[in-house]
C-alpha positions as CSV (number, residue, x, y, z in Angstrom):
1,M,-48.0,-60.3,-3.7
2,K,-49.6,-59.7,0.0
3,K,-49.9,-56.1,0.5
4,L,-49.2,-54.8,3.8
5,T,-51.4,-52.3,5.6
6,K,-50.2,-49.5,6.9
7,E,-51.5,-51.4,10.7
8,K,-49.5,-54.1,9.8
9,I,-46.6,-52.5,9.6
10,I,-47.2,-50.1,12.5
11,A,-47.7,-53.7,14.3
12,R,-44.6,-55.4,13.1
13,V,-42.3,-52.2,14.3
14,R,-41.5,-51.2,17.7
15,F,-41.1,-47.4,18.0
16,D,-39.9,-47.4,21.3
17,A,-37.1,-49.8,20.2
18,M,-36.1,-46.9,17.2
19,P,-34.1,-43.5,17.1
20,T,-36.3,-41.0,17.1
21,I,-36.7,-38.9,13.8
22,Q,-35.0,-36.4,15.3
23,D,-31.5,-38.6,16.6
24,I,-31.8,-40.1,12.8
25,Y,-31.5,-36.0,11.3
26,L,-28.7,-35.7,14.0
27,E,-27.2,-39.4,12.7
28,L,-27.4,-37.8,8.7
29,I,-25.3,-34.0,10.3
30,K,-22.6,-36.2,11.8
31,R,-22.1,-37.9,8.4
32,S,-21.8,-34.7,6.7
33,S,-18.6,-32.9,7.0
34,F,-17.6,-30.2,4.0
35,N,-15.0,-27.5,4.2
36,D,-15.6,-25.6,7.7
37,F,-17.9,-27.3,8.4
38,V,-17.9,-30.9,10.6
39,G,-20.6,-32.5,10.8
40,P,-19.3,-34.8,13.7
41,R,-18.6,-31.3,15.8
42,V,-21.9,-30.0,15.1
43,A,-24.5,-32.7,15.9
44,N,-22.4,-33.5,19.2
45,D,-22.7,-30.2,20.1
46,L,-25.7,-30.1,19.6
47,E,-27.2,-33.4,21.8
48,A,-24.7,-31.9,24.8
49,N,-26.8,-28.9,25.2
50,R,-30.8,-30.4,23.7
51,D,-32.0,-28.0,26.0
52,L,-31.4,-24.6,23.8
53,W,-33.5,-26.3,21.3
54,Q,-36.7,-27.7,20.2
55,G,-35.8,-29.3,15.9
56,V,-32.8,-29.5,14.3
57,L,-32.7,-29.8,10.7
58,M,-30.1,-30.1,7.9
59,T,-30.4,-29.7,4.1
60,R,-30.3,-27.2,1.6
61,T,-32.8,-25.6,-0.4
62,D,-31.6,-26.7,-3.7
63,T,-32.6,-30.3,-3.1
64,G,-32.3,-31.7,-6.3
65,I,-28.0,-31.9,-5.5
66,T,-28.8,-33.9,-2.2
67,L,-31.1,-36.3,-4.1
68,R,-28.3,-36.2,-7.2
69,D,-25.5,-37.3,-4.4
70,L,-27.3,-39.8,-2.2
71,E,-26.4,-42.6,-4.4
72,H,-22.6,-42.0,-3.3
73,N,-23.9,-42.0,-0.2
74,Y,-23.2,-38.1,0.6
75,N,-25.2,-36.2,2.3
76,N,-25.1,-33.0,0.2
77,V,-26.7,-30.3,2.3
78,N,-25.1,-27.0,3.9
79,T,-27.5,-25.3,5.8
80,L,-29.0,-25.7,9.2
81,W,-32.0,-24.6,10.9
82,I,-32.5,-24.8,14.4
83,L,-35.5,-23.7,16.3
84,S,-35.1,-22.4,19.5
85,S,-36.0,-23.6,22.8
86,G,-36.5,-20.0,23.8
87,K,-34.5,-20.7,27.0
88,N,-31.4,-19.1,26.2
89,D,-31.0,-17.9,22.5
90,K,-27.5,-16.2,23.3
91,E,-25.9,-19.3,24.9
92,L,-27.2,-21.0,21.5
93,E,-26.2,-18.4,19.4
94,K,-22.4,-18.7,21.4
95,L,-22.6,-22.3,20.7
96,A,-23.8,-21.6,17.0
97,R,-20.1,-19.3,16.2
98,T,-17.8,-22.0,17.2
99,W,-19.0,-24.1,13.9
100,S,-17.4,-21.4,11.7
101,W,-20.8,-20.9,9.6
102,D,-20.4,-18.6,6.8
103,E,-23.5,-17.0,7.0
104,Q,-26.2,-16.2,10.2
105,K,-30.1,-15.2,10.5
106,W,-32.2,-15.0,13.2
107,Y,-36.2,-15.3,12.1
108,T,-37.8,-13.2,13.5
109,K,-41.3,-13.8,15.5
110,D,-42.9,-13.4,12.2
111,E,-40.9,-15.4,10.0
112,S,-41.1,-18.1,12.4
113,K,-45.2,-18.0,12.7
114,S,-44.8,-18.4,9.2
115,A,-42.0,-21.1,9.0
116,L,-43.7,-23.3,11.0
117,G,-47.1,-22.9,9.4
118,T,-48.3,-21.3,12.5
119,G,-50.3,-18.9,14.2
120,S,-48.2,-18.2,17.2
121,T,-45.0,-19.1,18.5
122,K,-42.7,-17.8,21.4
123,Y,-39.7,-20.0,19.4
124,R,-37.4,-18.5,16.4
125,I,-35.5,-20.0,14.0
126,L,-31.8,-19.5,13.9
127,E,-30.8,-20.1,9.7
128,L,-26.6,-21.4,9.4
129,W,-24.9,-21.4,6.1
130,W,-21.8,-22.8,5.0
131,D,-20.4,-22.2,1.7
């Protein structure tokens, strides 16, 4: 069996025709709905307000549960992290209030720096959790 090298794999893929990694995460959010969390609404709101954030990721701290449920085509997540663009955090928070989360936390600048693994950042992280 021939083994493909990284270079050969990359050469076979047209990156411009592929969705971005962020697009894939947004699609996973769209496919996730439970209790008061309505994934399509959250993802659509985020897409419509792309200027308010730099990155978004939804997962859970106990990743084993997510892993367990993949076999059943269920994305078992409960926590949304949004890296603010810094453009208008009040507007981002106002938008997030419409999503019926159970807990909200804005990371301080120092907490954001630590979470992002960087020495400096002008951006903050908004964490939202659903039960």
